Each structure stands twice: as C-alpha cells, then as structure tokens.
N, C-alpha and C positions, 0 to 999 in steps of 0.2 A: 504494500500500500504506500502510495506517495504522500508524504506528510508536508503540509505547508507550514508557514510560520504560525505557531500556536496562538499567539494573541489575536491574530486575524481570524482564526477559526473560532475562537471564543467570541469575538465581536460579531461574527457572522451568525453564530448560533443565537445570540441575543436578538439580532435583527430578524432572524427567522421567527422567533417567538413574537416579536413586535408585529411582524406581518400577519401572523395568524390571529393575534389579538385584535388588530385592526379589522380583519375580516369578520371576526366574531362580533365586533361592535356594530356591524351592518345588519346583523341577523336578529329578527325578533326573538326575544328570550335568550339571546346569547349571553354566555357567562365566561369570565376569565379572571383568574386569581393566581398570582405568583407569590409563593412564600419567600421568606427571607433566605431560605436555603436553596433557592433557585428551582423549586418544584412547582410547575404550573398545572392548574386544573383548567382545562379548556372545554367548553361545551359550545361549539359553533352552531350546532343545529344542521350543519351540512351532513348529508347521509353517507359520510365516508369515515372509516375508523381512524385514518391518519390525521383528521382534522378535529377529532374529539378525544379527550382522554387526559392522561397524566404524563407530563413531559418533563424530564430532568435536564435542565439546561446547564446546571453546574457540573463540573467534571466528576466530583465524588458525592453524588446526592445521598441524602440520608434515607436509608431504607424505611425507617419508621414514618418519615414524611410521605413516602410513596404509598405505604399501606393506608395512612389516614386519608389521603386524597382519593385513592382508588375506591374507598368505601362511600364516597359521596353519592347521595341519592340522585343528584343531577345527571349522572351518567347512565342511569337505568333506562332512559328513553331513547338513546342514540347508540349507533355502532361506535366503538371506541377502542383505543389502543394505549399501551404503555410504551413510551419511547425513552431510551437512555443513550447518551453519547458514549461511543466506544463499543468494543467487542467484549470487554471484560466486565460483566455485569455481576453485581453483588448477588450471591445466591438467595438472599432474603427478598430481593426485588423479583427474582425469577419465581420464587414461591408465591409472592403476592399476585403476580400475573396469573399463575396457574390457578390460584384460589378463585379467580374471577373468570376462569375459563379461557384465558388468553394464553394458549399454549403453542400457537403458531408463531415461530420466531424467524425473522429475516434480518439480514445485515443490509442496511440502506446506505449507500455511499453519499456523503455530504461533500460536494465539490465546490471549489472556488476558482475564480479567474479574475485577474486584473484587467480593467478596461483601459483602452488606449485610444489615441486619436484615430486609429484605423477603424474604430467602431462608429465613427461619424459617417462612413460611407452609407448612402441610402440603400434600403433593402427593396428591390423591385417586387411588385405585386403584393406588398404588405399594406394592410389597412387597419388603422386604429378603430376599435369598435366602442360605441357609446350605447346608452340605453335604447337608442333608436334601432340598433341592430341586435337587440336582445335575442330575438327568435332565431336569427341566422347563426348567432354565436352558439346558442344552446344546441342547435341541431348539429353544428360542426363538431362540438365537443362530443356529443353522443356518437357520431360517426367515427371520430378519431379514437375514442376509447372503447368503442364497440360495447356500449352500455345504454340502458334506457335513458331517453331524453329527460325524464322527470328527475333523474339523479342530479342533474346539473342546474335545476331551476334556481337554487339559492346562490350558486357562485356565478350565475349569469343574470342576477337580478339588477334592476336599475341602480340600486344603492351601491352595488359593487362596480358596475361598469362606469358610473359617473363619479366615482370616488377620486378625489384629487391626487391620492398617492398610488392609485391602482390603474393599470392599463391593460386592456385586452386587445388581442390582435388576431386578424385572419390573414392567411396567405390565399390568394385567389388566382386561379388560372381560367381564362375565358369566362370570368364571372362566377365560377364555381369555387366554393371554399375547399382548400386542399390541406390546410393545416391551421392549428390554433396555438396560441401562447398567451401568457398572462404575466405581468410584472408588478411587483410591489416595491415602491421606492421609499427608502427611509435613510435619512442622512446621506452618507456617501456610499451606500450599498443598495443593490437591487436584488430581489429574489425573483427567480425564474420558475414559473409554475405552469402546469396544464399544457405542456407541449404535446400535441397529438397530431397524428396523420392517419387518415382512413387506410385500411389494408391495401386497397388497390392503388394507392398513391405513394406508397412508401418506397424508399430507395431512390428518390429523384431529387433530393436536396430540399424538400419542403420543410422538414423539421429544422434543418440548419437555418433556413430563411426565417422561420417563426421565432427561433431563439435569437437570431440576429436582430430582429425587429425590436425585441425587448432591450437588448444591449444598446442599440442605436439611440433610442429615445432616452434611456437611462443615462448614458454618457453625456448627452446634450443637457440633461437636467442636473448634472454634477456628480453622478455616481462614478466611483472608481474601482469598485469591487462588486462582482456578481457571485451569487451563491445559488445552489440548487441541490435537490435530492434526485438521484438518478436511479432508474430501473436498470436491470442487467442489460436489457436491450438497448438502452440509451447510452451506455458507457462509451462505445466507440465513437459516436457522434460528438459527445461532449469533449472527449479527450482530443479529438481532431480539431475542435474549436479552441483549445487551449485551457480547458478546465482541468484541474487536478484534484484528486481525492485528498481532502484534508483529514478525514476520519470516517469511520462507519458509525451509523446509529443503529442500535439494536431495537427492533420494533416487535412488540408482542401483541398479537391480535387474535 
C-alpha cells in the first residue's frame, strides 16, 4: 500500500466527515454527532450503509465509544455500517460490529491526489447539474450503479444539487448521459463521490472525464487536494489519474 504524508491523510479524513455531515444536514431528520474522541454517529437518511453509521475518524478510536454509538436507536431505521481507519482494527470494535450483525468486512482504499494547474484544462462534454436537472441526474446514477432509481432520490434532491459546497456532474455524448460524478468542496480539499458509468459505456474514458470535471471546478475554487474512496474496480483509473492510496478503511456492514 502506498502511504502519503500522514497529516494530509488525517486532514482529508476530517474533511470526508465534514462532507458527509454537510450532506446529512440537507436531509430531513438527518443527525450527526462527533464525540471528543473522534467517533461520529451519522444518520443521513440516504439508503446506503456507507452513509449511515458509526465512523472512527481518529487513528486509535476508543472501542467503548464505538459500542455506545452503535447502540443508538437512531440507526435502527436505516442501513448502516461501522467504519474504522486502517486495517488493524481493535478486536473489541470487531465484536461490536458482529453484535449488530455487521459481519461483512471490506478494506476500502482512501486515496489522495494533489491538484495542479493542469486541472484547469476544461473537460469536454461535462455539464454541471442543478436542481433543474434532478431527474436526469437521478436516472444517470441508477444506470451507472445498476440500482433502482429510488435509491438515489435523496442524494439527487434539490437541496443537494443546489448546495453551494456541492457539485454534481454529467458527462454526455450526443445528448445522452454516459457518466456521473459529485464533488464536495471544503477549505482547500474536495471529495470525489458517485463516479459511475453504465455497463455499456465503460472503458471509453467517461469515468476519467467525470472525475476530471470535479477536479477542474474544485481547483478553480481553491482546492489543492482531492480525496476519495475507491472500489476495487476503480483503482486502476484513479491510480492512472495520479491518486495514491493513503490508507485503507475497514468497513463492517
């Protein structure tokens, strides 16, 4: 695993939490609380386990704090996960996850990339999406992730698409959406989310363009570091774009 400068990874992890907290604030009934020990309880309401749960942003989170947060009644109505930075997870946290039925464990790469003046280059065929394009964006997400359209209603809501710190993008070919992406800007960092391409359109550079659209606007807005979580399938693309793995996050769902 390629390790970047640790303080930058720490700062990016904090900004990731800030991004998820901002998203949560757009959702009716959303709840976010972070303890002094760096353990966050997030209930975004988005029907995805990675956006609800108990997240340890500190490097050595307190297992008792995890157990307390995981017992919250607020988590009972949403799919959720426990996320810990690093591969070496305290056995007590593993037991807490198992006690809540969260026994599926994956290592999720957390990647960083410095932005440069090269990111100023315009991205052809990219379009920033506002609430006026809510339906098209939601349908494109469903096609790209091969999931029901209803799953994306909350993250394609007008409050999200028109948020001043959030930016949604479509890549279009002959007027047809072929890729999506989403950026959250905070300070001098930008988080890259929701990069998707429909199966029949993959392998043609559309995912690269969608990611580039986020980086282009973020650099112009003052961001100098980008971060993202990558699936195994996405690693070759992101590495080819200059992203490097800072660390893995252990995700229990």
